[in-house]
Structure formats: C-alpha cells, structure tokens
N, C-alpha and C positions, 0 to 999 in steps of 0.2 A: 782449047781456047788460048788466045794470046792477049798480051796487054793492049794491043791495038783494036781489039774487038769492040765495036760500038754496042752499047746496051740495046736490046730489043724492048721497046716500050709501046704497048697498045693502050690508047686512051679512049675510054668509052664515056659518052655523055651521061649515061645512066644504066644501072644494072641492079639486080636485087643484091648480089654480093660478089665481090671480085674473087673470093675463095671458091664460091660455087662455079663461076665462070671458068676458072682454071681447072677445077675438077672435071667439068664437062668438056673442055677443049684440050685436055692434057696432051693427048697424042699428037695434035697438030701444032702445039706451041713449041718453040725452041727452048732448049735448056736455059734457065735463068731469065726467061722472059718476064717482064714486068707488065701486069695488066692492072691499070688504074682506072678509076671512075670519078667523074666530077660529082656524081651523086649516087648514093646507094640507098635503095628502098628497104633493104633488109640486112643492113650491116650488123655484125655480131662480134662478140668477144668470147672469152672463155666462159664455160659453165652456162652457155645459152644466153648470156647477157647481151642486150642490144647495144649497138654502137651507132649513135645518131650524129649527123653532121650536116650543117646547111650546105646547099649546092655550091661547089667551087671554092669553098672556104679553106678546107683542110685537105691533107693528103690521105687518101685511102687506096690501097693497092695490094696486089698479091704477087709474089715471086714464085715462079715455077721451077722447082728443083728436080732434076732428073738423075743427078749423080752425087748425091750426098748419102752418107751412111744411114742417117736416121733423122728424126725430128729434132733432136737436141743439136746436131751439127748445123741444121738449117737455121734454127733459132739463134745459135751462137753467131753465125755469119751475119744474120740480119741485125742482131744486137750490136755487134761491132760496127757494122756499116751505119747504123743509126747514130751511134756515138761519134763517129768520125764526121758524119753529116752535120750534126748540130754543133760540133766543135768548129767546123769551118764556117757555119752561118753565124754563130754567136761565140767567137773566140773568148776563152777564159771563163765562160759560164760553167759552173760545176754540175753538169748532168751526171747521172749515174744510172746503172741497171738495177732494178729491184727484182730479185729472183722471184719467179722464174722467167718472166717475159715482159716486164714493163720498163719504160724509160721515165725517170723521175727528175724533177728539179726541186730541191729542198724537200718538202713534204707533199708535193702535188705531182700527179701523173700527167706526163706530156704525150706519151705514146704507149700502145700495147701491141703485142703480137699474138696471132692465133695460127698454129700449125695444124694441118689436117693431112693425113696420109692418103695417097692415091693407090688404090688396090687394082691389081691385074692378076687374074688367076690365083686369087687368094694370097698374094704377096705384095708387099709394099714396093710400088714401082717409082714413087716419087713423093714429094712433099709440096703442098700448097701452103706457103707462109704468108699470111696476111698481116699487114701493118696499118695501123691507124695513127696518124700523127696530127696533133692539134697545131695547126700552123697560124691561122688568122682569126680563130674564134675570139670573141670578146669575153670579158669577165662575166657579163650579164648572161651570155649564152651558155657559158659553162656552169653557171650557178644552178641550172636545172638538171644537171646530170646526177646529183645525189652523192657525189664524191668530190674529194679535193683534186681539182684538175687545173692545168695551166697550159697556155699556148705560147708559141715562139713570140707572137705578137705582144702578148702581155709581158713577157720578160724583157723584150728589146724596145717596147714602145714604138714599134713600127711594123708595117705590113710587109709580107714576103710574097714573091712570085711562086705560086704552088707548082707551076710547070718546071721552074728552075730547081726547086726542092726535089721534085720527082727525078729529074735528070741527075742531080748530084747524088741522090741516094742510090740510084741504079749504077752510077759509075763507081761509087765506093764499094758496092756489093760485088761488082765485077772484079775489082782489085782484091777484095778479100777472098773471092772464089778462086782466083788464080793462086793465091798463097795457100789456100786450103788444098787445092789440087796437088801442090808441090809438097806440102808438109802440114799435116793436121796439128801436130804438137806446137807448131810456131804460133798459131792463133790462140790456143787455149789460155796462155798466161795473160794475154791482153783482155780477153773476155772475163777472166777471173778478176782482174784488177779493176774492172768496171763495176763489179758487184760490191757496192759500198756497204751492204748489210752484213757481209762476212765480218764476224767479230762483234756483232751487235746482239742486244737482247730483243727477241721477236716472239710473236705468237703465231702458231701454225694451226690451220683447220684442214683436216684431210677430207677425202671424198666421202667418207661416212659421217662426217660432222664432228668427229672427235677433235678436241682442242689440246694443243701442247704449248706450253711456254718454256722458253729456254734460250740457249746460247747458240748462235749460228757459227759453228766451228769452222766449216770449210765446204767446198764443193769437190765432188769426186771428178776424175777424168771424164766420166759419163754425164756430168752436169747435175748430179744428184746433190741435194742438200744434206749435210751432216748436222743434226741438231742434238745438242747436249741438254738434258733436262733432269729433273729429280721427281721421283714418285715415292711418296712416303719416306722421304729422306735418303732414298737409294739412287745414286747417280746412274743415269742410263743414257744410251745413245740410239738415235733412230735415223734411218735414211729415208728421205722423201724424193720422189721424182716429179711430183706435181702436187700442188696444194695451194690454198689461199694463205698469204702472208700479211700479217699486220705488224706494224712497227711500234716498239716502245719509243715514242717521239723524243723522250728525254735522252735516249741513247744516240740520237742524231745530233 
C-alpha cells in the first residue's frame, strides 16, 4: 500500500450489520475496505448490546483488516483514526479514548468500536472492526439510549455531511495503516496518549461480573490495562485485556 492509494468504500443502503457483511464477504473484499451502511437493522456493540441509529444520520461501518497482528492493533489503528478525524472536524475539542474501545467527549460517549475475528481453518485470518460514530443525532434521540451519549452535531451545534465523515475516516485510517506497516511502535505512543483514563481512579467489571476499584496505572504494549487496587489492605495489581470500565467522574 502507498500513500496515494484511495480508500475502498462500499456504501450499502441497508444491512443487518456491517460487521456481519464483512465477515460474510471477507475473501472478496480488499484489505482495509470500508463497508458502511446508511441504516443497520441489527447493529450491535460489545457484550451483545444493540446499537441503534436513525437512517442516514450517523456513521456506521466496518473496516476489513487482513494484515494486522491481532484485534488490539486493529482497534488501535481505528482509535487513532477516529481521534484524528474528529480533531479535523472539530479542532480544539478535547475528545479522548476511553479504554478499551470508546471515543468520549467529557463524560459522554461519542463512538464505539467492535472487533470480531475472521476464522479460516481454525486460525485468525483477519479482523472486522466496526465503528459507530454519533454524527447528527439530536439530544432527544440520544436520550433514549440509556447512557450518557453525545454527537458531533450536539458539540458543534451544526450538522455534518456523513459521506464526508466516512471518507475522512477512511483516509485517516489509510494513513495510520501505512505507518503501522512501516513501524508498529511508532503508533503506540499516540494511542496511549489518547487514553485519558490512565492515571485516573476507575471501576472495572470483568467478564464474570467481578468488580474492582482502583488506579489505572498504565497500558501494556499489547494494549492491556494495568489496574492497581487493594484487597483487605493488601496492594495488588491485575491485568485486564477486556472489561467494562466506569469512571470516578470526580477524577475527570
């Protein structure tokens, strides 16, 4: 891939899920293809959560990765590309990445990522990395999501061209992908610096429902969270590669 490569974007009027589409058409799609839909009938997030969006209002799409080492690197690339995209659209607005896979503004979620492995002969052949970005949803529409959410429109008090947002995101990801192909370590510090919760007090719920409260010490080169906490007065450290994170809002 060269810097002059134009991003491949396939726009669907409607589909159940762009992640599902990429998984089903993985072999015929080019590397780093973006499949986006104006409307998803069964959009989803992590842990089986639904991701609902009015037709044509927001960005929902999936990138097809065929040459990344793992899901973390695919998520790292998409996270950086998201940050660069919103920085270009809304200069000076302090977005940040909320580990492991969300884009936040202040205390509200603006976007989420969902990565799914593509299996071939029992091995991971690629990653389908879905992104849902709230672009033009209103405060009233987001009020029914059950969580604190925000859109670009709400922040900037103006509407955005979703097609332009999709092209800009694909362009930024292509740039990141070129850097990744040349040197993985070059991108990691940028991704780490976008994770504002490092150094903050947080609560973590793991896949078994166990809850831990502690200090987000750092992330490993593999993207894992290092959490420091106490149990019966004994200082402990635990590594998480995926979990639900809630924030002590006073620490923000």
